[in-house]
C-alpha positions as CSV (number, residue, x, y, z in Angstrom):
1,M,0.0,0.0,0.0
2,K,1.5,3.4,-1.1
3,C,0.4,6.8,0.2
4,T,1.2,10.1,-1.4
5,F,0.3,13.8,-0.6
6,N,-0.6,16.6,-2.9
7,E,2.4,18.9,-3.6
8,K,0.3,22.0,-2.8
9,L,-0.4,20.8,0.7
10,E,3.2,21.3,1.8
11,G,3.0,25.0,0.8
12,F,-0.3,25.4,2.6
13,I,1.2,24.0,5.8
14,K,4.2,26.4,5.6
15,D,1.9,29.5,5.2
16,I,-0.5,28.7,8.1
17,K,1.1,29.6,11.5
18,T,-2.1,29.3,13.5
19,F,-5.6,28.0,13.0
20,G,-7.2,31.1,14.8
21,D,-7.5,32.9,18.1
22,I,-9.7,32.2,21.1
23,E,-11.1,35.1,23.2
24,I,-13.2,34.9,26.3
25,D,-16.1,37.3,26.6
26,N,-17.3,37.6,30.3
27,S,-20.2,39.8,29.5
28,E,-23.7,38.5,30.5
29,K,-25.7,36.9,27.8
30,H,-29.4,36.0,27.7
31,V,-30.3,33.0,25.7
32,S,-33.8,31.5,25.5
33,F,-34.9,28.2,24.0
34,S,-38.3,27.3,22.7
35,W,-39.8,24.2,21.1
36,K,-42.8,24.1,18.7
37,G,-45.2,21.3,18.1
38,D,-43.9,17.8,18.1
39,K,-40.3,18.8,17.1
40,S,-39.2,18.7,20.7
41,A,-37.5,15.6,22.2
42,Q,-39.1,14.2,25.3
43,I,-37.9,11.8,27.9
44,F,-40.5,9.3,29.2
45,K,-40.2,7.6,32.5
46,P,-42.1,4.4,32.7
47,K,-44.9,4.5,35.3
48,S,-44.4,2.1,38.2
49,V,-47.4,-0.2,38.1
50,A,-48.5,-1.5,41.5
51,K,-48.8,-5.2,41.5
52,S,-52.2,-6.6,42.3
53,I,-52.4,-8.3,45.7
54,E,-54.0,-11.2,43.8
55,T,-50.5,-12.1,42.5
56,I,-49.1,-12.5,46.0
57,N,-48.3,-16.1,46.7
58,V,-47.9,-17.1,50.3
59,R,-46.2,-20.3,51.6
60,L,-45.2,-21.4,55.1
61,E,-41.5,-20.7,55.5
62,R,-41.0,-22.2,58.9
63,K,-42.5,-22.5,62.4
64,I,-40.8,-21.1,65.4
65,T,-41.4,-22.6,68.8
66,I,-41.2,-20.1,71.6
67,D,-41.4,-21.2,75.2
68,C,-44.0,-18.6,76.4
69,Y,-47.5,-17.5,75.9
70,G,-49.1,-14.1,75.3
71,L,-46.8,-12.8,72.6
72,S,-47.7,-9.2,71.8
73,G,-44.8,-7.8,69.8
74,C,-42.7,-9.1,66.9
75,A,-40.1,-7.4,64.7
76,V,-37.4,-8.4,62.2
77,S,-34.1,-6.6,62.1
78,E,-32.2,-5.7,58.9
79,S,-29.9,-8.6,59.5
80,G,-32.8,-11.0,59.7
81,H,-32.9,-11.6,63.5
82,M,-36.3,-11.9,64.9
83,L,-37.4,-10.2,68.2
84,F,-40.4,-11.2,70.3
85,L,-42.1,-9.6,73.3
86,Q,-44.2,-11.4,75.9
87,A,-47.0,-8.9,76.9
88,H,-46.2,-7.0,80.1
89,S,-43.5,-9.5,81.2
90,N,-40.4,-7.3,80.7
91,R,-38.9,-10.0,78.4
92,M,-37.5,-9.6,74.9
93,M,-36.4,-12.7,73.1
94,K,-34.0,-12.8,70.1
95,Y,-33.9,-15.6,67.5
96,T,-31.9,-16.2,64.3
97,Q,-33.7,-16.1,60.9
98,N,-33.7,-19.9,61.1
99,G,-35.6,-19.9,64.3
100,E,-32.7,-20.7,66.7
101,F,-32.8,-19.1,70.1
102,I,-30.0,-16.5,70.7
103,S,-30.8,-14.6,73.9
104,E,-33.4,-13.3,76.3
105,S,-33.1,-9.9,78.0
106,R,-35.0,-7.6,80.4
107,I,-36.3,-4.3,79.0
108,N,-36.0,-2.4,82.2
109,P,-34.2,-4.2,85.1
110,E,-35.9,-1.8,87.6
111,A,-39.5,-2.3,86.4
112,N,-42.0,-5.1,86.3
113,G,-44.9,-5.9,83.9
114,I,-43.7,-3.7,81.0
115,G,-43.4,-4.3,77.3
116,Y,-46.0,-4.6,74.5
117,D,-44.8,-3.8,71.0
118,L,-41.6,-3.4,68.9
119,A,-40.5,-1.0,66.1
120,V,-37.2,-1.3,64.3
121,I,-35.5,2.2,64.1
122,D,-32.3,1.3,62.3
123,S,-29.9,-1.6,61.7
124,N,-28.8,-1.5,65.4
125,T,-31.8,-0.1,67.3
126,V,-35.3,-1.3,68.2
127,A,-37.9,0.7,70.1
128,V,-40.0,-1.0,72.8
129,S,-43.3,0.4,74.1
130,S,-44.1,0.0,77.8
131,G,-47.8,-1.1,77.3
132,G,-50.3,-0.4,80.0
133,K,-47.9,-0.4,83.0
134,H,-45.7,2.2,84.6
135,P,-43.4,3.8,83.8
136,Q,-44.9,5.4,80.7
137,Q,-41.8,5.2,78.5
138,I,-40.4,4.1,75.1
139,Y,-37.1,2.2,75.4
140,L,-34.5,2.4,72.6
141,I,-32.5,-0.9,72.8
142,D,-29.3,-1.9,71.0
143,M,-30.2,-5.1,69.2
144,N,-26.6,-6.5,69.4
145,S,-25.9,-5.9,73.1
146,T,-29.6,-5.8,74.1
147,K,-28.7,-2.8,76.3
148,T,-30.9,0.2,76.6
149,R,-29.5,3.2,74.8
150,Q,-32.1,5.8,75.6
151,V,-35.4,6.2,77.4
152,L,-38.1,8.5,76.2
153,Q,-40.9,9.9,78.4
154,L,-44.2,9.6,76.6
155,G,-46.6,10.7,79.4
156,D,-49.1,8.1,78.4
157,F,-49.5,4.3,78.2
158,C,-48.3,3.2,74.8
159,C,-49.2,-0.2,73.2
160,G,-48.8,-0.5,69.5
161,I,-45.8,1.4,68.1
162,S,-44.3,2.3,64.7
163,Y,-41.5,4.6,63.5
164,S,-41.4,6.9,60.5
165,N,-40.2,10.4,59.6
166,D,-38.1,10.5,62.8
167,S,-41.2,10.1,64.8
168,F,-42.8,7.4,67.0
169,I,-46.5,6.7,66.3
170,C,-48.0,5.3,69.5
171,C,-51.4,3.7,70.3
172,T,-52.3,5.1,73.7
173,Y,-54.9,4.2,76.3
174,S,-56.9,7.4,76.6
175,N,-55.6,9.8,73.9
176,G,-55.9,7.9,70.7
177,I,-52.8,7.8,68.5
178,K,-50.0,10.1,69.6
179,I,-47.0,11.1,67.5
180,Y,-43.7,11.7,69.3
181,D,-41.4,13.9,67.2
182,R,-37.8,13.1,68.1
183,S,-36.4,16.1,66.1
184,H,-38.5,18.7,68.0
185,F,-39.1,16.8,71.2
186,N,-42.8,17.4,71.1
187,V,-45.9,15.1,71.3
188,R,-49.1,15.7,69.4
189,M,-52.4,13.8,69.1
190,L,-53.4,12.5,65.7
191,P,-56.8,14.2,64.8
192,N,-59.7,11.8,64.0
193,S,-58.1,8.8,65.7
194,P,-60.3,6.9,68.2
195,K,-60.3,8.3,71.7
196,T,-58.8,5.1,73.1
197,A,-56.3,2.9,71.2
198,A,-55.5,0.5,74.0
199,N,-54.1,-2.9,72.9
200,T,-54.2,-1.9,69.2
201,Y,-51.5,-1.8,66.6
202,V,-50.1,0.7,64.1
203,A,-47.8,0.6,61.0
204,S,-46.6,3.6,59.0
205,N,-44.5,4.8,56.0
206,A,-43.4,8.2,55.0
207,N,-46.9,9.4,54.1
208,R,-49.5,7.2,55.8
209,I,-50.4,5.7,59.2
210,F,-52.3,2.4,59.3
211,H,-54.2,1.5,62.4
212,T,-56.1,-1.7,63.4
213,N,-59.1,-0.5,65.4
214,S,-59.7,-3.7,67.4
215,C,-60.5,-2.0,70.6
216,N,-64.1,-1.5,69.4
217,W,-65.5,-5.0,69.0
218,R,-68.2,-3.7,66.7
219,D,-65.8,-2.2,64.3
220,D,-63.0,-4.6,63.2
221,S,-61.6,-2.0,60.9
222,V,-58.2,-1.0,59.4
223,V,-58.0,2.8,59.0
224,C,-55.5,4.7,56.9
225,Y,-54.6,8.3,57.9
226,D,-52.2,10.9,56.6
227,F,-49.8,12.5,59.1
228,S,-52.2,15.5,59.6
229,G,-54.9,13.0,60.7
230,Q,-57.2,13.0,57.7
231,V,-58.8,9.7,57.0
232,Q,-57.7,8.4,53.6
233,W,-59.7,5.1,53.7
234,K,-61.3,2.6,56.0
235,Y,-61.4,-1.1,55.4
236,V,-64.1,-3.3,57.0
237,D,-65.1,-6.9,56.0
238,S,-66.2,-9.1,59.0
239,T,-66.5,-12.1,56.7
240,L,-62.8,-11.9,56.0
241,L,-61.1,-10.0,58.9
242,R,-62.3,-10.1,62.5
243,K,-60.5,-8.5,65.5
244,P,-57.5,-7.2,63.5
245,Y,-54.3,-6.9,65.7
246,G,-50.8,-7.0,64.4
247,I,-50.1,-5.0,61.2
248,T,-47.1,-4.4,59.0
249,L,-46.2,-3.2,55.4
250,D,-44.0,-4.6,52.6
251,T,-41.8,-2.5,50.4
252,I,-44.6,-1.4,48.1
253,S,-46.9,-0.6,51.1
254,D,-49.2,-3.6,50.8
255,I,-50.7,-4.0,54.3
256,Y,-50.6,-7.3,56.2
257,V,-53.0,-7.6,59.0
258,A,-53.3,-10.5,61.5
259,G,-56.9,-11.4,62.3
260,S,-57.1,-12.7,65.9
261,D,-60.7,-14.0,65.7
262,S,-60.6,-14.8,62.0
263,N,-57.3,-16.7,62.5
264,N,-55.7,-15.5,59.3
265,V,-53.5,-12.9,57.7
266,V,-55.2,-10.5,55.3
267,V,-53.4,-8.5,52.7
268,I,-54.9,-5.1,51.9
269,S,-53.8,-3.0,48.9
270,P,-52.3,0.4,49.6
271,D,-55.5,2.2,48.5
272,G,-57.7,0.0,50.7
273,K,-59.8,-1.2,47.8
274,Q,-58.6,-4.8,47.6
275,A,-58.1,-7.5,50.1
């Protein structure tokens, strides 16, 4: 293969010393852009389509034998460890994700008859509600050492408990649902919640609060609130769900509710329209 150059190119290269000059203009410029009709380019984000709860398949993973009765609280840590509370017995039990016993610890060595529900705060911390016994406190416990890190004074008996938006959502005996804001150290009542929420449970995400209203035996409802207390929906079906107790959410906010009298677990869609 042979390559040759035009003779005139050599002279052109000798005559050209630079290809030009660059100057920087720092004066302010105003530029506007506009698109007309369908000539503009658009970026489309696919809409996330919520899966129907009818596609949820449930199978028994394993059974865990716990040597006590009256369990009232259960939580799973980010590492997969399972924590259980025996109601008002000051006992917290820890198991592996395979159901093997790890340890048992006292919530408050100086108190008796406390402990009702659990809420995971982060990878190392779980909150424990005191239930219907004094002192009226929330205990923040290190899940590794099972030692109490912090004690929060609630000023009310707290049963069911959840944690979202740096706040504890608590089911109280005589003041409905209370929200304890850790950032501003204040407590407020959730408007429109029932006057008494004793022995009931609550779950939450960043925008919604879900409450099992089992304290009224004629109701058997699951109620969804926003954080201002406005009711978003209410689910009731006594043929399917009776005396709802424990409640939790999955990653897409499907709601799982344990029916005490109906002896089942009912899955409710995030909008409350399907179960």
